[in-house]
N, C-alpha and C positions, 0 to 999 in steps of 0.2 A: 760625754762620759763613757758610753758604751764603745764608741769608735776608739777611745784612748785605750781602754782596758783590752779590747780586742787586738788593737795594734801592739801593745806590750806583749800580749800572749803569743802573737804571731812572731814577734822577734825572738822570744824565749824559745819557741818551737823550732825556728830556724838555727838558733844557737845550739840547742840540744842535738839536732841533726849533724851540725858541723862538729860538735865535740865527739859525736859517736864515730864519725869518720875519722877524725884524729885519733881516737882511742883504737879503732880497729887497725888502721895504718900503722901506727907506732907499735902495737903489739905483733902484727904481722911482720914488720920488719925485724923486730927483736927475735922472733922465733925463727924466721927464715935465716937470718944471718948466723945464728948459733949452729946451724948445719954446716957451715963453712968455718967454724971455729973462730968467729969474729962476733964482737959485740959493740953495739953503740950504747953508751952509758946513759945518754939523755932520753932514750926511748922509754925506758922504766919510769923515770921521773915525770915525763910528759904524759904517759898513760895514766899514772896515778893522779896527777893534777886534773886531767880531763874527767876521770872518774869522780873526783870530788865536785867539780863544778856541775857535772851532770846530775849528780845527786841532789844538790841543793836546788838548782834550777828546775830539775824534775819535779821535786816537791811542789814547788810554786805553780808549775804548769798543771800538775795533777789536781791541785785545789781548784784551778780555773776550770777543769773539766769534771769536777766533783768525782775524782776517782780515788780519794782517800777512804780509808775505812772510817765509818762514823757509827756512833750510837744512835741510830735513827729509830730504834725500837720504841723508845718512849715518845719521840717526836711524832711518829707516824700514827700512834695510838690516841693522840690527843687532838683536840679541836680548838679554834678560836683563839681567845686570849692566852690560854695556857701554852699552846703550841708556839705562839709568838714570843712568850716569855722564855721557853726553853731554847728557841733559836737564838735569842739575844744573849741568854747566859752562856751558850756554847760559843757564840762569836766573841764574847767578852773574854773568856778564858783564852781562846786562841789568840786573841789580840794581845793580851799581856805577854804571852810566850813570843809572838812576833816582834813585838816592839823591843823586849829583851835581846832577841836576836840582833836586832838593827843596832841598839846601843852597844851592847857588849862586843858584838862582831866588828863594829867600827873601831872601838878601843883596842881589840885584839889586833886588827889589821894595821892600825897606825903604830902600835907598839913594836911590830915586827917588820915594818916597812924597810928598815936599813939592813935587815938580816937576809942575806942572799941564800938561795937554795943551793944544795950541795953540788950539783952537777951543771945545771942550766944557768946559774947564778942570777936567776929571776928573783926579785925581792919577794919575801915570803908574805908581805902585806898584800900583794896583787893576788896570790893564791888564796889568802883568807878573806879578801874582800867580797867573795861570793856570799859570805854569811849575811852581811847587812844588805847587799844587793837583792839577794832572794828574800830577806825579810821584808824589804820594802814592796817587793811583788806580791808576797804573800798577804800582806796588809791590804793592798789594793784589790787583790782578788777576793779576799775575805769580805771586804765592804760591798763589793759588787754582788758576790753571791748572797750575802745576807740580805741586802735590799730586795734582791729578786725573790728571795724565799718569803720575806715579810709581805710583799705584794701579791704572793701567791702564784708567782709565774714558774716557780719550781716546786717540785713535790718535796 
């Protein structure tokens, strides 16, 4: 289980780096070519979609690294069973949201799969598919982090 979660997060980390490179290169090309009164239409769309994917995958990766803002004030001031109950309640609320992301994101991406993007003609379902993908990764990371917290391996 540990190796699977760490492997998933390593792939997400590499994907985030690749998306950042794509974003920087596309924006750089777009800005540079404007100095020569020339523009490539697809660079703006590519940079926008890269940013969308980075946002959703970055949220999943941030959860794995425990980099999200949290209300730990109450949890840190409690001990024993109450602390574990608060951890489980917080995880349950997050789980509901992440499952909704997966279900509704999948429905959305399937609904717009035959609609092409304006310039690159990429199916919009592919762009929106990051919502259920990141939702699944968020669920996996949530379970992993919650189990580690309940075992006392994380503060």
